[in-house]
N, C-alpha and C positions, 0 to 999 in steps of 0.2 A: 694965850689961845691963838690958834691959827685957823682961818677959814679954809677947809678942804673942799675941792670939786670932786664929788663922788659920782662917777658915771656908772650907773646901774645898767647892766647888760643882761638880755635875756633872749630866748627863742620864742617866736610867736606861733600862732596855731595854723599857719598856712601849710597846705599839703600838695605834693608829697614832700617838700623840701621847706623847713622853716626859715624865716628871715631872722636875722639879727636885729634887735631893737635896743635902743639905749636912751636914757634921760639922766639929767644932771640934778643932783641934790647938793646943797651947800650946808656943811655942818662944822662945828668948831670942835677942835681937839688939841691937846697940848703937843702931840707929835703924830706921826703917821699912824692912822687908826689900825687896830687889830680887827680880825673878822668878828670877833665877839662884840665889839663896840658898835657895829653897824646895825641901824634899825631896819625892821621890815618897812616896806614902802608900797603903797598901792598904786595901781594904774588902771586905765580904762580898757578892759578887755574887749569891749565891743568894737574897738578900732583895730584889733590885732587878731581877730578870729578866734578869741578865747572866752567870749561872753556875748550875751544878748543885751540890747540897750536898756531893757527894763530891769536888768540886774547885772551890771557891768563891772562890778568891783573884782579886781584879781589882786594878788599880793606877791611882791617880790622878796624872796628870801635869799640873802647873800650867802654864797658858798665858797667864794674864793675871792682874794684881793691882790691886786698888783699895782705898783706905781705907774702913773700915767706919764710917760716921758714927753708927751706932746703938751702937757699943761703944767703950769706952776701950781705946786700943791695939789696935783690931781691924782686920782686913784681910779683904777678900772675894777669894777665889782661885778663878778660873774654871779648870776642869780638863778635860782630855780622859781618857777611859777607855782603859787600855791592858790588854794581856794580862799575866800574871804576870811576863814577862821585862822588862816596863817600856819595851819598845821597839816591839812590835807593836800597832798600834791595834785595839782590840776591834771586833767587827762593828757594834756600836751607836754607834760613834765617828763621828758624821757630820761632825765638824769636820776630821778629819785628811785627808780625801780631797777636799775641795771645791777648786774653782778659786778663785784669789785674785789680785788686781791692785790695788795701792795707788792707782793712778791712776784707778781706778773708784770713784766716790763713790755711797755708798747712804744713803737716808733712809727709815726705816721709820716707818709711822704705826700705832701699835698701838692698836687699839680693844679694849674689853672691857666687861663688865657687873660691877657690884657687886651681890652677892646676899647676902640675909639671910633666914632662915627659908624657904628654898626658892624665893625669888621676887626679882626685881630691886628694889633700894631704891626706895621710892616707890610700889610696886604694892600695891594693897589685897589683903586676905587672899583675897577672891574677886573674879574679874573683872579689869578693867583700868582703868588711869588714863585721863585725858583723852587723846584722840588725839595723835599726833605733830604737832609744829609749833613749840611754844614752847620744847622742851627743848634743841635745838641751840644751843650757846653761850649757854644761858639763865642768868638771874639770878634770885634769890628763892627763898624756901622752897617754894612750890608748884611750882616747876620743878626744883630740885636737891635739896630735903630739907634735913636738919639735919646729917648727918655726911659726906656724900660730898665736899663741897668740902674739909673738913678733911682727909680721907684723901688726896685728890689733891694738895693743897698740900704736905702733909708729905712725900708720895712725891717730888714735884719737888725739895724741899729736900734729901732723902736722896741723890737721883741726883746733883744738882749737887755736894754735899759729897763724893761718892765719885768725882767726876771723869768721870762719864758725860756724853757730849756730847748732853744732854737739850735739845730745841730748843722744847718748848712743850706746853701741855695744853689741852683744851677739853671741855666737855660735848658729847655726841653726840646724834644725832637721837632715839634712843629714851630713854625715861625710865630713869634708873639706868645709862646707857651713857657712858663716857667715853673719852678718847683721849689718848695721849702720843707724842711724836715723838722719835726718836733718829737722829742723823746720824754716819756715820763713813767715813773713807777706807780702802777695802779691805773685802772681804767678812767677813773673819774679825774685824776690829776692830768693824764696825758690828753683826755678829751676836753677838759676845761682850757688847757693851753692852746689846743687846736682852734677852739671857737674864739679865744681872745686873740690869737695871731690872725684869724680870718677877719675879725672885726677891725683890728689895726691896719690890715691892708685895705679893707674897703674904705675906711675913713681916710687914710693916707691918699688914695687915688682921687678923692674928691677935688683936691687942689690942682691936680694935673688933668682934670677933665677926661679921666679915664675910668671905664668900668671893669670890674673883675668878673670874668665869666667862669662859673664853676661847673657848668653843665659838662656831662662826661663826654659828649660828642657834639660839640657846637657846630662843626662844619659838615655834619651829616655824613651820608655814605660817599665819602671822597678818600683819596689816598693820603689823608692827613690823620695823625694820631689823635686818639681821644685823650681825656685826662682821668687818671686814677688817683686814688689815695691808698697806696700800698700800705698794708698793716704788717709790721714786724713784730713778733711777739716771742716772748721767753719766759716760762715759768721758772721758779727756783728748782724744781725737779729736772726740767730741760737743761738747765745750765750746770747742774752738779752731779746728776745720775745719768739721765738720758738712756742711750742704748739703742741698737737697732730694732730690738723687739718692741720696745715702747714706741719708737717713731713709727713703725709699721702699723701698730695698733692705732696710734694717734691719726695717721693718714686715712685709715679705714673708717674712723669716726667722722672725719671731715668729708669723706666721700658719701657716707650714708646721709649726712645732713646738708648735702649741697644745696638744696632748695631753701632751707631755712637760712642759710648764709646769703644766698642771693637775695632773698626777700628783704634783708635789712642792709644790703651793700650799696644802696643808692638807687634812685630811679633811673629808667631807661638804660640800664646796663646791657640789655640785649643789643643796643645800638654800638656799644663799645666792645663787649666781649664777643668777638666774631670769629676769633681764631687768627685774625690779622693784627699787624701792628703791635706785635709783642703781647698778645692776649691769647687766653684759652677761650674756647666756646663757653657761653654762659651756663649751658645745661650739661657740661661734660667735666667731671672733676680729674685732674691729673696733678702729678708732682714730678719734679726732676731736678737733678743736681745742675745748679747754674742756668736752669731752663727759664728764660723769661717768657716763653710761650706756654708755660704750664700755669695751672691755678695757684699751686704754691711752689715757689722757687726755694730749693735746698742749697744754701751756700756751701762752697767747698769746705770752709772752715768747720762747718757742722759736721759734715760727713768724715772729714779727716781727724776730727777730735772725738771719735767714738760716738757719733751721733749726739752730740751735746752742743748747746748754744741756742741760736734763734733760727725761726723760720719766717719767710715772707709770703704772706697772702696777698696775691697780686689782683684779686677780684674787686675789692672795695673801690668805688669811684670817687670822683672829687666832690660830688654833692652828698656823699654818704654822711650819716651823723656819726661821729666817733663814739658816742656813748653806746649806741646800739651795736655798732661793729665789734667793739671790744668786748661787750657783754656776751655777744654770740659766739666769739672765739672762746671766751672762758667757759660757756655752757657746753661746748663740744669737748673741750679739754677735760671737763669734769666727768665725762662719760668713760674715760679711760683709766682703768685702775693702775695704781702705782706699785702695789705690794709685790706682785710677781716680778716685775722688772727690777725692782730694788733687790729682791732676794737673789735674782740671777746674777 
């Protein structure tokens, strides 16, 4: 029997953005445990904005497990928060009630800033560095500094070793800003892996004395880009049938539901979605081929392939909850009938 370090990870009850929490349990297993072997585990919800002190018990229900590459015999256990009965989802449990469809594929592009001493890495103590331009996909000390690439490369390796379907990294438009991408089939799987990747990044940065800033516009109303979490999505119908008629009906549904999308696409999005810095205004829906200033960017490959493939919703921001984002996308897609397009 081997003693395994099980890191139970969950989302707390803070609003508008939950924090990641984690605590370790030691259990013996003959080999790396399966999800079914993992027990429920209680925690003090009064310390996480999920219960009151006079009745503080909450329960963690494991829903996904990954190897923990930073620990010997370690496992990362993504959990849902349940009521004390272990069956009823807690009101803060955004995963339990979302729509899911394994035939719908999601790719999230998570942008973020690395911060040290209250400012992005590479920013001088007072004022700003040279204007945006050379930082996006940049190379060299003057563009990326001395530790940022070490952090993002180590994070990439950790994610891959954990089995996260990590698809790439790049330096972003603002100095000190980076991005990683995660792909998953089904909203729950894709969102679980984004949360675990966020957790690994936060934990990694502890040893560098660096914070991760996920706010969508940390530098305020300045000429510096904000951070998004663009949501690429593709249903089985979009990949195999598609068609211009269906695409236009889909865009009409997204336009009709613009506010419902904005409501779950992350807090303070009005600060980021201004029509500047490769964004569309938060209250005006638009789409366009290869248009990074539109709400939804339509890849050339999609239009050239008979309107089949994937689309990119550029409105979700870096603090958005991927469970809620993916679920809202699925809800809008479900409004568009398939029969007429398939018959045509």
